[in-house]
C-alpha positions as CSV (number, residue, x, y, z in Angstrom):
1,M,33.1,43.2,94.7
2,P,33.1,45.5,98.1
3,Q,34.0,48.7,96.0
4,L,31.8,48.8,93.5
5,N,28.7,49.8,96.2
6,P,28.7,53.8,95.5
7,T,27.0,54.5,98.9
8,P,30.0,55.0,101.0
9,W,32.5,56.3,98.4
10,F,29.6,59.0,97.0
11,A,29.8,60.4,100.5
12,I,33.5,60.0,100.9
13,L,33.5,62.9,97.5
14,V,30.8,64.6,98.6
15,F,32.4,65.3,102.1
16,S,35.3,65.9,101.1
17,W,34.6,68.5,98.4
18,M,33.2,70.3,101.3
19,I,35.5,70.9,102.7
20,F,38.2,72.1,100.4
21,L,35.1,74.6,99.2
22,V,34.5,75.5,102.6
23,V,36.3,75.4,104.6
24,I,39.9,76.0,102.8
25,P,39.1,78.7,100.6
26,P,38.5,81.9,103.0
27,K,41.9,80.4,104.9
28,I,43.7,81.6,101.8
29,L,42.0,84.2,101.3
30,A,43.1,85.6,105.0
31,H,46.3,85.3,104.2
32,V,48.5,88.4,104.2
33,Y,51.3,89.5,102.4
34,P,53.9,91.1,104.5
35,N,55.1,93.2,102.5
36,E,52.5,95.1,100.1
37,P,53.3,95.8,96.7
38,T,54.1,100.1,96.8
39,S,53.6,102.4,93.1
40,Q,56.5,103.4,92.2
41,S,57.4,107.0,90.9
42,T,56.9,107.5,86.5
43,Q,59.6,110.1,86.5
44,K,62.8,108.2,85.2
45,S,65.5,108.4,87.2
46,K,68.9,109.7,85.3
47,T,71.4,106.6,83.8
48,E,75.1,107.2,85.7
49,P,77.5,105.2,83.2
50,W,79.1,102.5,84.5
51,N,83.0,102.7,85.5
52,W,84.6,100.2,84.0
53,P,87.8,99.5,85.9
54,W,89.4,96.7,82.9
55,Y,88.0,98.9,80.5
């Protein structure tokens, strides 16, 4: 039965993992986020009570 011969399947496994570990991580790490996070001020803003029209 040819399925039990590990030689071609082991090579496919090794080459596929080489692709996953060598080619794909630089592509993921080179991703640029469109909106950079900004730091918020540490001062608390003054909160106003809501004016509910039905109250």
